[in-house]
MIVEXFI-488264 format. One record per residue (C-alpha): residue in one letter; x negated, y, z negated. Coordinates in steps of 0.001 Angstrom, whole numbers. Layout:
! MIVEXFI-488264
setor	x	y	z
a	X	Y	Z
...
! end
This chain:
! MIVEXFI-488264
setor	x	y	z
m	136413	17068	-20962
k	133707	17959	-23501
f	132625	14299	-23539
n	132354	14213	-19746
k	130146	17327	-19722
c	127830	15791	-22317
f	127707	12562	-20333
i	126807	14433	-17126
v	124036	16406	-18895
f	122687	13214	-20431
f	122816	11433	-17049
l	120954	14300	-15340
l	118250	14208	-18036
i	117746	10504	-17399
i	117425	11124	-13658
l	114956	13967	-14196
k	112945	11842	-16624
a	112868	8911	-14231
s	111902	11096	-11300
a	108939	12453	-13280
q	107463	8998	-13863
i	104775	8082	-11325
y	102800	4844	-11316
f	99277	4395	-9933
r	98322	726	-9502
g	95664	-1322	-7821
f	92669	-3632	-8145
v	88957	-2966	-8671
t	86469	-5500	-7270
d	82784	-5610	-6415
e	81409	-6003	-2866
n	81845	-9807	-3175
k	85584	-9348	-3865
t	85058	-10478	-7480
p	87540	-8792	-9866
l	85863	-6385	-12319
n	86977	-6655	-15928
r	86877	-3497	-18103
a	86193	-1188	-15151
r	87334	2331	-15985
v	89829	4149	-13726
f	90377	7892	-14135
l	93371	9893	-12911
k	92531	13572	-12567
s	95112	16249	-11830
d	95324	19994	-12196
n	96816	19589	-15672
e	94808	16865	-17367
t	92802	13671	-17031
r	93870	10152	-18000
y	92086	6842	-17823
t	92582	3124	-18352
f	90619	-125	-18075
t	91162	-3015	-15700
d	92171	-6418	-17037
a	90421	-9740	-16359
k	91974	-9831	-12855
g	90671	-6363	-12024
f	94203	-4860	-12148
y	94891	-1364	-13466
q	98005	737	-13913
i	98403	4354	-15022
k	101811	5838	-15758
y	102167	9608	-15506
e	105218	11467	-16762
n	104317	15101	-16111
r	104205	17112	-12910
l	100920	16447	-11096
g	100924	19065	-8347
n	100251	18246	-4704
t	97195	16005	-5096
a	95623	13608	-7583
l	92122	12189	-7759
l	91494	8552	-8718
i	87972	7567	-9821
a	86813	3998	-10531
s	83542	3125	-12273
s	81814	118	-13781
t	78424	-388	-15434
g	75650	-960	-12889
l	77852	-95	-9876
k	78398	3066	-7897
s	81503	5049	-8774
d	84146	5563	-6085
s	86883	8169	-5798
i	89992	8594	-3642
s	92094	11729	-3273
i	95826	11046	-2983
s	98387	13405	-1434
l	101566	13189	-3454
v	104958	12877	-1779
d	108170	14085	-3367
n	110334	11327	-4887
k	107650	8686	-4402
e	107224	6831	-7695
s	104402	4375	-6973
y	100981	4554	-5314
s	98782	1517	-4673
t	95015	2096	-4397
n	92264	-532	-4446
f	88552	31	-5060
e	85481	-1940	-3981
l	82376	-878	-5928
t	78868	-1500	-4644
k	75571	-1890	-6502
s	73933	1265	-7793
s	70265	2035	-7224
v	69348	3769	-10483
s	65777	4720	-11336
i	64182	3646	-14579
e	63748	7289	-15519
e	67525	7834	-15640
i	70172	5247	-16510
k	73771	6454	-16363
i	76584	4492	-17918
e	80203	4836	-16723
g	81474	7300	-14146
k	82694	10889	-13641
r	81605	12645	-16853
k	79785	9537	-18056
s	80423	8318	-21582
i	76683	7938	-22091
e	73674	9057	-20055
i	70117	7947	-20845
k	67291	10147	-19577
k	63833	9108	-20792
d	63851	9873	-24550
t	67294	11494	-24622
v	70704	9841	-24937
v	73572	12133	-23947
y	77113	11551	-25249
n	80092	13247	-23586
p	82631	13703	-26419
e	85824	13541	-24324
n	85263	9792	-23931
f	85218	9185	-27694
i	87669	11589	-29328
d	91212	10517	-30183
g	92589	13686	-31787
s	91994	12671	-35401
e	88599	14411	-35601
k	88453	17497	-37794
t	84690	18058	-37884
v	81602	17161	-35866
e	80844	14491	-38477
d	84099	12722	-37543
l	82969	12737	-33910
l	79475	11439	-34710
k	80951	8453	-36548
k	82419	7257	-33227
l	79250	7507	-31136
p	77437	4173	-30589
g	73888	4165	-31920
i	74554	6948	-34461
k	75177	6095	-38117
v	76650	8576	-40601
n	75678	7788	-44183
e	77925	8607	-47134
s	75677	11563	-48028
g	76119	13006	-44532
s	72594	12181	-43386
l	72330	10619	-39928
e	70473	7748	-38321
f	69914	7118	-34621
k	68919	3586	-33613
g	67829	2957	-37220
k	65621	6069	-37437
t	66425	9013	-39720
v	67607	12125	-37892
t	65350	15035	-38869
a	67387	17930	-37471
v	70738	18791	-35898
m	70421	21741	-33518
l	72960	24081	-31934
d	72064	24793	-28325
g	68438	23953	-29097
g	68211	26046	-32283
d	67558	24342	-35638
l	69628	26417	-38082
f	70057	23861	-40859
n	66713	22057	-41410
s	67372	18664	-43012
n	70608	19889	-44674
y	72412	19703	-41327
m	75525	18208	-42924
i	76448	21829	-43749
g	77192	22204	-40052
t	78409	18703	-39184
r	80992	18817	-41993
s	82363	22204	-40900
i	82084	22748	-37142
n	85124	22023	-34963
p	84262	19153	-32567
n	86342	20741	-29807
i	83613	23337	-29127
i	81003	20631	-28419
d	80270	19932	-24756
q	77614	17245	-25333
v	75796	15478	-28155
q	72157	14858	-27237
a	70126	12356	-29285
i	66433	13109	-28756
d	63686	10624	-29572
n	60019	11668	-29918
w	61205	15176	-30830
s	59062	17887	-32415
d	59927	21380	-33641
n	56275	22366	-33149
p	55731	23413	-29487
v	51979	22687	-29591
l	52514	19143	-30905
k	55419	18697	-28506
s	53125	19472	-25577
i	50870	16550	-26536
g	53628	14218	-27804
g	52175	14291	-31300
e	55300	13487	-33344
n	57920	10740	-33288
k	60827	12519	-34960
v	64496	12111	-34005
a	66910	15039	-33615
l	70435	15714	-32360
n	71308	18713	-30224
l	74913	19895	-30107
k	75374	21546	-26736
l	78218	24038	-26933
k	80857	24596	-24276
k	80112	27571	-22051
d	83021	29625	-23354
k	81823	29017	-26935
t	78189	30079	-26565
s	78785	33666	-27707
f	81201	33364	-30622
s	83501	30811	-32155
s	85184	30497	-35511
s	87743	28466	-37374
l	90089	29141	-40276
k	91670	26297	-42213
a	94265	26241	-44961
e	95891	23234	-46637
t	98164	23415	-49662
d	101001	21706	-51481
f	102406	25172	-52340
y	101914	24395	-56025
k	98374	23932	-57328
r	96368	22089	-54663
y	94313	23982	-52092
n	91776	23310	-49378
l	90741	26621	-47844
g	87838	27037	-45443
a	86378	29091	-42646
y	83293	29250	-40503
g	81861	31577	-37898
l	79277	30798	-35238
v	77385	33343	-33129
v	75001	32111	-30428
n	73155	34323	-27961
k	69643	34861	-26655
l	68480	36790	-29744
v	70524	35403	-32640
k	72017	32105	-33724
t	74097	32446	-36896
f	76370	30015	-38692
a	78279	30896	-41864
t	80860	28836	-43728
s	82820	29020	-46948
n	85209	26536	-48544
y	87226	26279	-51734
n	89158	23141	-52602
n	90489	21113	-55516
v	91591	18065	-53491
g	88422	15946	-53819
v	86571	17158	-50707
n	82804	17719	-50873
k	81535	20227	-48299
s	78040	20749	-49715
p	74966	18726	-48657
l	74576	17296	-52169
d	77107	15364	-54236
l	77230	16816	-57741
s	79876	14307	-58856
t	77506	11331	-58361
n	74236	13293	-58869
s	73232	12438	-55297
l	70535	14708	-53912
s	70693	16500	-50607
f	68340	15171	-47942
e	66045	18183	-48397
d	65996	17780	-52189
y	65220	14088	-51806
q	62173	14925	-49685
n	60930	17189	-52506
t	61376	14779	-55440
k	57664	13856	-55481
y	56878	17494	-56303
q	59415	17726	-59148
a	59536	16763	-62808
p	62199	14188	-63774
f	65474	14681	-65607
l	65163	12540	-68744
i	68476	13252	-70481
e	71213	11023	-69066
k	73431	12640	-66410
n	77112	11711	-66135
s	78499	10648	-62773
i	81530	9163	-61024
d	81579	5442	-60336
s	81461	5476	-56531
r	81727	1773	-55703
f	85232	2116	-54279
g	84853	5669	-52976
s	83835	8603	-55149
e	86374	10888	-53425
k	89238	9070	-55173
a	87963	10119	-58610
y	86486	13479	-57564
r	88750	15849	-59512
n	87084	19075	-58542
q	87264	22834	-58148
q	84497	23344	-55613
w	83449	26605	-54021
f	80786	26243	-51350
t	79267	28975	-49193
s	76364	28811	-46769
s	74728	31148	-44264
n	72172	30037	-41659
s	70531	32445	-39220
l	67813	32091	-36601
l	66526	35427	-35280
k	64306	35710	-32238
i	61458	38219	-32644
g	59959	39040	-29298
s	59305	36190	-26901
r	57130	34031	-29186
a	58327	34405	-32794
n	61442	33668	-34813
l	62696	34118	-38347
k	65036	31671	-40069
i	67075	32739	-43108
i	69165	30192	-45028
g	71182	30674	-48185
s	73745	28453	-49903
f	75834	28501	-53041
v	77913	25743	-54619
k	79928	26009	-57806
d	82154	23285	-59155
k	84222	22126	-62086
i	84437	18331	-62201
l	86637	16322	-64567
l	85397	12826	-65446
n	87696	10863	-67697
n	86681	7248	-68178
i	86486	4414	-70657
s	83227	2457	-70734
e	82939	-935	-72469
n	79960	-3280	-72814
f	79993	-6904	-74026
y	76742	-8606	-75088
n	76647	-12371	-75611
l	73128	-13285	-76781
n	72864	-16853	-78028
n	75080	-16691	-81114
e	75147	-12881	-81303
n	78084	-10914	-79886
i	77955	-7118	-79613
y	80691	-4791	-78357
t	80481	-1062	-77559
k	83108	1341	-76279
d	83142	5021	-75317
d	86288	6914	-74363
n	84992	9971	-72478
a	86639	13267	-71526
i	83903	15013	-69556
v	83913	18476	-67979
k	80982	19133	-65665
k	80251	22693	-64450
p	77337	22879	-62011
l	76035	25947	-60192
y	73444	25393	-57456
i	71832	28129	-55331
t	69252	27675	-52560
g	67376	29995	-50262
n	64930	29504	-47354
l	62817	32005	-45470
e	60804	30663	-42524
f	58658	32547	-40035
r	57223	30872	-36937
w	54909	32443	-34384
h	53875	30744	-31160
k	50856	33020	-30717
s	49692	31335	-27532
e	49991	28035	-25712
k	47289	26720	-28075
e	48189	28318	-31437
y	51242	28075	-33659
f	51740	29605	-37146
e	54385	28623	-39695
i	55141	30283	-43047
l	57829	28364	-44912
s	59226	29374	-48283
s	62163	27941	-50224
v	63639	28231	-53691
s	66480	26425	-55464
a	68094	26917	-58868
l	70448	24600	-60773
n	72412	25471	-63893
e	74718	22692	-65109
n	76751	22540	-68311
v	78459	19292	-69333
t	80808	18892	-72279
n	82264	15616	-73531
n	84794	14993	-76272
l	84450	11271	-76810
i	85630	8548	-79119
s	82900	6018	-79909
n	83920	2451	-80775
s	87531	3622	-81202
d	86865	5189	-84602
r	84241	7954	-84452
l	84738	11282	-82687
y	81826	13167	-81151
s	81490	16376	-79236
t	78470	16598	-76931
r	77103	19362	-74728
k	74364	18938	-72153
t	72575	21676	-70244
f	70425	21007	-67203
k	68378	23685	-65470
n	66020	23378	-62564
l	63990	26065	-60813
f	62015	24791	-57849
s	59986	26736	-55300
k	58015	25490	-52318
n	55635	27484	-50141
e	53808	26212	-47044
l	51387	27717	-44583
i	50773	25624	-41446
y	48413	26455	-38599
t	48327	24323	-35437
l	45571	24613	-32850
k	45457	22731	-29571
l	41824	21664	-29117
k	42067	19917	-25778
k	44796	18685	-23496
k	45468	15694	-25755
n	44128	16909	-29124
a	45537	19207	-31800
l	44416	20175	-35302
q	46738	21206	-38118
i	45775	22903	-41383
r	48472	22803	-44046
a	48405	24545	-47441
l	51162	23723	-49938
y	52097	25096	-53360
t	55143	23964	-55355
y	56425	24775	-58821
d	59196	23047	-60767
n	60644	23787	-64203
k	63332	21563	-65759
p	64583	22525	-69243
q	67307	20163	-70487
d	69141	20007	-73805
l	71589	17707	-75577
f	73781	18866	-78504
i	75773	16326	-80536
t	78143	16972	-83413
p	78614	15502	-85947
s	75213	13989	-86568
l	74622	10492	-85264
l	74481	7665	-87788
i	70770	7034	-87279
f	69815	10549	-88410
p	69911	11880	-91987
n	73134	13719	-92823
n	72147	16900	-94623
g	75368	18850	-94263
s	79086	18596	-93862
s	78940	18483	-90049
p	75343	18848	-88896
i	74259	18969	-85266
n	71650	16913	-83470
l	69717	18778	-80805
q	67469	17084	-78247
a	65365	19623	-76356
v	63247	18679	-73347
e	60987	21020	-71382
a	59377	19513	-68289
s	57416	21255	-65530
k	55199	20319	-62604
q	52884	22192	-60243
h	51269	20992	-57032
l	48552	22621	-54935
g	47208	20868	-51858
v	45413	21344	-48541
d	45646	18927	-45580
f	43651	18735	-42361
i	45495	16746	-39695
l	44059	15658	-36347
h	46469	14493	-33617
h	45050	12629	-30647
l	47071	11364	-27699
f	45584	8617	-25519
t	48848	8347	-23564
e	52458	9210	-24318
d	52888	5765	-25906
h	49449	5483	-27468
k	48476	7944	-30190
i	46627	8330	-33481
k	46840	10770	-36409
v	44150	11250	-39070
t	44722	13272	-42251
v	42150	14382	-44816
g	43443	16203	-47879
f	42914	17384	-51414
a	45538	17966	-54119
n	45800	19117	-57723
e	48844	18456	-59915
n	49730	19523	-63441
y	52649	17958	-65321
m	53741	19071	-68806
l	56377	17604	-71131
r	57505	18850	-74531
s	60436	17285	-76378
t	61815	17484	-79909
t	64861	16119	-81729
r	66090	18132	-84693
s	69136	19007	-86789
d	70895	22357	-87000
d	68540	23454	-89796
s	65597	23006	-87382
a	64311	19931	-89217
t	62415	17750	-86741
f	62856	13992	-86962
a	59822	11754	-87189
n	58765	9867	-84039
f	60955	12168	-81902
k	58326	14618	-80702
n	56343	14526	-77446
n	53715	16954	-76190
i	52113	15744	-72968
s	49759	17338	-70461
y	48906	15244	-67420
k	46544	16587	-64749
t	45391	14865	-61582
n	42931	15663	-58825
s	42954	13608	-55655
a	41204	13290	-52309
f	42734	11138	-49601
l	42255	9854	-46084
n	45270	8692	-44040
l	45284	6994	-40665
e	48404	6454	-38501
y	48161	4470	-35261
y	50951	3953	-32715
l	50940	1813	-29554
k	53857	986	-27277
t	53631	-1191	-24155
t	56138	-3116	-22084
d	56016	-6050	-24498
w	54525	-4629	-27708
n	55320	-1899	-30224
i	52700	-1558	-32980
n	52617	846	-35938
f	49686	766	-38364
t	48995	3066	-41324
q	46129	3106	-43785
n	46223	5465	-46780
s	43246	5622	-49152
q	43093	7906	-52177
i	40745	8638	-55067
l	42806	9795	-58056
k	41287	11379	-61144
q	43683	11370	-64145
n	43421	13389	-67330
l	46096	12886	-70015
i	46337	14825	-73305
d	48939	13609	-75812
g	47068	14349	-79038
f	44172	12369	-77618
i	42301	12710	-74360
n	42775	9785	-72012
s	41038	9785	-68634
k	41027	7197	-65904
n	39986	7223	-62240
l	41768	5049	-59704
f	41246	4041	-56104
l	44687	3794	-54511
n	45433	2082	-51239
k	48427	1543	-48975
t	48192	-580	-45835
s	51203	-1007	-43549
l	51625	-2891	-40293
s	54720	-3402	-38180
v	54718	-5304	-34880
f	57600	-5568	-32416
r	57166	-8129	-29614
n	59495	-8531	-26621
i	59844	-12237	-25773
f	62415	-12055	-22978
s	64249	-9151	-21392
k	66733	-8925	-24258
t	65082	-10853	-27098
a	62309	-9722	-29414
t	60696	-10633	-32720
f	59305	-8314	-35349
v	57131	-8587	-38425
s	56133	-5985	-41001
a	53936	-5990	-44083
d	52647	-3427	-46524
i	50545	-3627	-49666
s	50274	-587	-51903
t	48952	513	-55275
i	51126	3077	-57052
p	50091	5420	-59907
i	52233	5922	-62999
s	55475	7875	-62654
e	56153	10870	-64923
n	59306	9037	-66128
y	57049	6862	-68318
l	54554	9484	-69544
f	55705	9774	-73177
d	55575	7395	-76139
d	57757	8984	-78842
y	61544	8727	-78753
i	63890	10900	-76686
l	67645	10954	-77338
v	69312	10835	-73894
s	73000	10322	-74840
n	75244	9784	-77842
r	74111	6151	-78103
s	70876	5783	-76067
i	67255	6402	-77064
i	64233	5783	-74831
s	60447	5622	-75195
n	57442	4018	-73452
k	54274	2089	-74056
y	52277	3209	-71050
s	48838	2930	-69534
l	47256	4884	-66681
d	46790	1756	-64566
y	48424	1353	-61190
q	51252	-877	-60060
t	50776	-3204	-57076
q	53607	-3821	-54640
e	53824	-6104	-51600
n	56562	-6154	-48952
y	56910	-8623	-46068
n	59628	-8936	-43414
i	60070	-11085	-40324
g	62993	-11315	-37934
f	64314	-11272	-34396
t	66673	-9185	-32288
y	68882	-9921	-29300
n	70153	-6821	-27535
d	72504	-7096	-24568
s	74408	-3886	-25236
y	75093	-2909	-21630
t	76023	-6178	-19873
n	77768	-8444	-22395
q	77799	-5875	-25208
f	76307	-8265	-27722
k	73655	-7450	-30326
v	72095	-9512	-33130
i	69462	-8601	-35743
a	68351	-11224	-38296
s	65532	-10972	-40823
v	64104	-12406	-44035
g	62032	-10479	-46556
y	59991	-10844	-49706
t	58832	-8252	-52277
k	56461	-8756	-55179
s	55588	-6211	-57866
r	52795	-6523	-60422
n	52161	-4392	-63505
g	55399	-2467	-63105
f	57507	-1217	-66005
i	60221	-3387	-67583
g	62483	-2878	-70596
k	62494	-4100	-74162
y	65954	-3492	-75623
l	67198	-3193	-79187
v	71001	-3095	-79208
d	73717	-2896	-81856
s	77300	-1658	-81817
n	76253	1984	-82256
f	72926	2459	-80432
d	70605	1001	-77851
y	66860	1605	-77853
t	64858	1007	-74681
v	61082	787	-74710
s	59519	496	-71253
f	56176	-1248	-70931
r	53937	-2822	-68294
s	55156	-6270	-67292
p	52662	-9103	-67840
k	54494	-11120	-65190
p	55421	-10227	-61602
n	58900	-9264	-60433
e	60023	-10821	-57146
t	62790	-10227	-54633
y	63914	-12396	-51708
n	66399	-11229	-49081
i	68104	-12462	-45917
s	70060	-10131	-43634
l	72182	-10543	-40513
n	73773	-7890	-38298
v	75987	-8896	-35353
e	77845	-6570	-32984
k	80093	-7865	-30196
f	82643	-6341	-27850
v	85358	-8716	-26594
p	86853	-7238	-23386
f	89957	-9376	-22938
i	91374	-8270	-26298
s	89659	-4834	-26267
s	88119	-5528	-29637
r	84798	-4714	-31241
f	83353	-6735	-34123
n	80511	-5791	-36451
l	79308	-8235	-39102
k	76687	-7359	-41724
a	75624	-9937	-44293
n	72927	-9698	-46978
y	71745	-12131	-49617
y	69355	-11094	-52406
i	67581	-13025	-55151
f	65944	-11011	-57948
d	63575	-12539	-60517
y	62381	-10173	-63246
y	61628	-10063	-66970
s	62724	-8193	-70090
s	63524	-8811	-73753
i	66281	-7864	-76192
n	66730	-7776	-79961
e	63323	-9205	-80854
n	63675	-12154	-78499
e	60659	-13244	-76507
l	60130	-12018	-72982
n	62589	-13964	-70843
k	63272	-14311	-67145
i	66426	-12917	-65579
n	67702	-14294	-62288
s	70203	-12277	-60278
k	71794	-13279	-56976
i	73881	-10923	-54844
f	75731	-11797	-51650
q	77312	-8987	-49629
i	79334	-9154	-46451
n	80786	-6298	-44423
l	83064	-6986	-41459
i	84469	-4269	-39212
q	87008	-5097	-36505
q	88272	-2435	-34116
f	91001	-2731	-31504
a	91368	-100	-28779
f	94298	-1160	-26629
n	95172	312	-23250
i	97931	2110	-25088
p	97467	5040	-27486
l	97096	2714	-30495
k	93859	1993	-32334
i	93384	-382	-35238
k	90368	-639	-37497
n	89981	-3249	-40237
t	87131	-3223	-42752
l	86344	-6003	-45219
d	83725	-5774	-47977
f	83020	-8733	-50238
t	80401	-8888	-52999
s	79456	-11823	-55177
a	77033	-11204	-58061
v	75593	-13938	-60304
n	73370	-13128	-63272
q	71772	-15455	-65795
s	68923	-15434	-68289
e	67310	-17790	-70782
i	69353	-16425	-73686
r	72675	-15854	-71947
t	75061	-18021	-69958
k	75653	-17468	-66269
i	78038	-14672	-65339
k	79641	-14358	-61907
i	81684	-11503	-60468
n	83407	-11534	-57073
s	84882	-8277	-55749
l	86805	-7544	-52571
s	87706	-4432	-50617
l	90057	-4373	-47602
k	90748	-1260	-45560
n	93131	-963	-42609
e	93506	2090	-40368
l	96261	2503	-37764
l	95944	5457	-35419
y	98551	6309	-32806
s	98274	9271	-30470
f	100287	10327	-27440
q	100514	13130	-24895
s	96699	13214	-24651
n	96139	13506	-28404
v	98648	16329	-28922
f	100332	14194	-31597
v	98191	11940	-33785
f	99432	9678	-36585
k	97084	7845	-38919
l	98035	5420	-41674
t	95380	4041	-44012
n	95807	1395	-46675
e	93031	223	-48970
y	93132	-2794	-51240
y	90594	-3395	-54025
k	90089	-6465	-56161
p	87247	-5612	-58599
d	87053	-9095	-60127
f	88659	-12339	-58997
q	88814	-13558	-62604
q	91079	-10669	-63594
n	94640	-9897	-62553
t	93824	-6249	-61870
d	93949	-4965	-58297
f	94649	-1643	-56586
l	96399	-484	-53424
f	95925	3001	-51962
l	98027	4431	-49151
n	97201	7575	-47166
f	99016	9143	-44221
n	97858	11897	-41861
f	99666	13664	-39041
n	98015	16147	-36686
y	99754	18255	-34075
g	97637	20269	-31653
p	99653	21975	-28911
k	97855	22303	-25595
n	96400	25712	-24760
s	96983	26808	-28332
s	94461	28007	-30917
f	96522	26501	-33713
k	96529	22956	-35005
y	98895	21702	-37687
s	98487	18844	-40128
l	100235	16898	-42844
a	98227	14820	-45313
l	99677	12464	-47924
n	96895	11058	-50105
n	97275	8401	-52805
i	100948	8003	-51927
l	101456	5320	-54594
n	99925	7670	-57189
v	97409	5174	-58594
k	96209	6652	-61908
y	93071	4655	-62686
n	90398	2589	-61025
y	88636	-299	-62707
t	85176	-1762	-62047
k	83133	-4559	-63577
s	79332	-4884	-63497
v	76731	-7386	-64637
l	73740	-5793	-66370
d	70620	-7478	-67744
y	72288	-8760	-70917
s	75816	-7407	-70817
v	79016	-7219	-68838
s	80150	-3630	-68320
y	83717	-2478	-67667
r	84652	1018	-66576
k	88131	2492	-66217
t	88129	5833	-64364
e	90930	8373	-63987
l	91667	9177	-60331
l	92868	12177	-58363
n	96659	12286	-58468
r	98937	11964	-55476
v	98839	15047	-53260
f	100865	16154	-50224
l	99168	18860	-48156
i	100492	20921	-45263
g	97755	22558	-43225
v	97061	24852	-40317
d	93802	25379	-38404
l	93102	28435	-36279
s	90221	28187	-33816
l	88907	31294	-32106
! end
């Protein structure tokens, strides 16, 4: 009897399940009755929306398992054709509905091109491309950055910086407000993508309303338009843990209204996640810091970093705490105040073994360092910016920023397997930047800017080594070597910039400016009794005064796109290093790029630039500086300039909308004269590098190919990138004559993505690199490396459940038996109409302990074995408010 009851219940469940399944089928054709392949068909009900694509015969089918209500709306759309919709009245117990569509041609103006129906996937309006996220998300996205990676035309670099159609994105705004400046990855790596209504990519953007009114700038920005119910307040709390010793804890809050836009975030984790805009594990600068490098003194003592060739996150054993606050306050109707502050503190463990093999004629040299490094950086930044749009013709900007770095690095290492050293490095950097910018609109198409800039940078850096190195006198039982470096730089400049607009696509900018810079370097190497070693002391003062004239010309027509720049500068140099050395230079940079449309979808392009470059502060010292436990550097410099030439020619074929096929091919050539090259003196304990001006030119040749193709009948997208480089340059080692080094590198990247008409997506990535290096005193060395990555993503019930399996295979050298396999698994569960989302992450499932890489240097083969982040299982919950 009990069995019969169970059977009846089971039978009723089957009937109920079957009765809930409804099929919508039909064909989509054009007005000539031709079947439309890859036409999109939407099914919209009161509960949710589903869609599918037609096959090569124009047939579609949508299966629905939930209750629909009394009506359903079917919408069919195809590129270049008018969308059509049909409302269907649903009948009880009816399981199948047949509906055909016949789409007619669409009359779309040039001003506005819309691609794909209902809420279109992409809309193009003049200089703005609008992406509607619901057409791209699959449920695996945790941040806006994950969403941006799936939008065509937008590229997310490893640092978090963005590119749109090959141009660098200057700003990422929230509802039109720029809270982040160029460090927008603070927001893109934190904000929940589910609060984004649209992503707007804006070309010819300007944050200056006066210049915007005359079209005076060609910047690119993204605007994240928030959903209407999220425009006042939204927040998110996230917690992941293994309930033992691994944590990933984070939160953010976002307030947007007419008077205030505020974003604040904080994150602590020790699972290898970097939330800050800079990467302290690889010493990679934030985008804002990179823009300021020309105003800063260099770090001369060697900085330790993770080998990132196969993904720095695998070896990023961290304890990072990152906090940031960004606020934009409206003051009256014409002014605003922006306040930004950030803080990042980390503890990074870098355990690696580094080996170098030199084979120079009949001389063989071997070095080895077994490192146990602990890196503790602290980095604080602050920005205060006031902007006042006084009138339609006047705009004032006062911009002030400051950043401070304090980094301590300890290393207990074994050198050449028999000598123990303890080293400690300290790096400090205090940088401030202050700008005053005034913009005045002279006429309808003219504007004048006056810009005053003052920057200050101070970089003390020290290296302690115990016991004393073998090259220094040993005056005690365990003496210490101390290398102290004090470097600073100041810049003061005034620019006058005239913007003139002939038409929206025809403009010119002229800049006249004056600048004064002062760079100072003091360095000493001594023992613990303060005895200074001979030839290890530098005291440099380098002052420059310059006047310059820059011209930028831009012209765009139906068939032509021309950019021309001419920069001319008179540079007065004054160097004091015990003697006074003065030299005046006339510097020049001329650049021309021409883009010519041949047919409707085919174009050619050519670019060339010739420039003269003054000496870099990296080479402005001639006595020795100890930069690590085995490396010493110095220079033989002159105040002459370096000449560099760059030439590129290529063609493009772009049929992105009809056949979804795109090709870019180019060849390039670079030649450098009077640049710095190295003279090396190497033994098993130390290497000395003396940099000097090359008497012979260095040359580079390159060929590149980029192909993108969508194949409808297998729903697959292919992207092939191939590059081939040839480098010819010169150096010398161990008293050998100057000899030529030839290096060839071939790189190929292939990405294949499948998006079936079922909730399964597959992405395969292949990276192959072949490097060949040879010189006149060393035999040819060749290294082939391979990386394969496969991602399987399965989601169902409209992305409520999402499974993702990733496997990565690395072969660092085909001549070795070593290879690596990494497995990761992620599961996300996001119940509908719930503020909670749950996750399970299993990273490095096979618990790979070490990674291994091999590199070809000028005269050596380098091997590095790096300890990786251990296997971790994390259970997480996200709360969105």
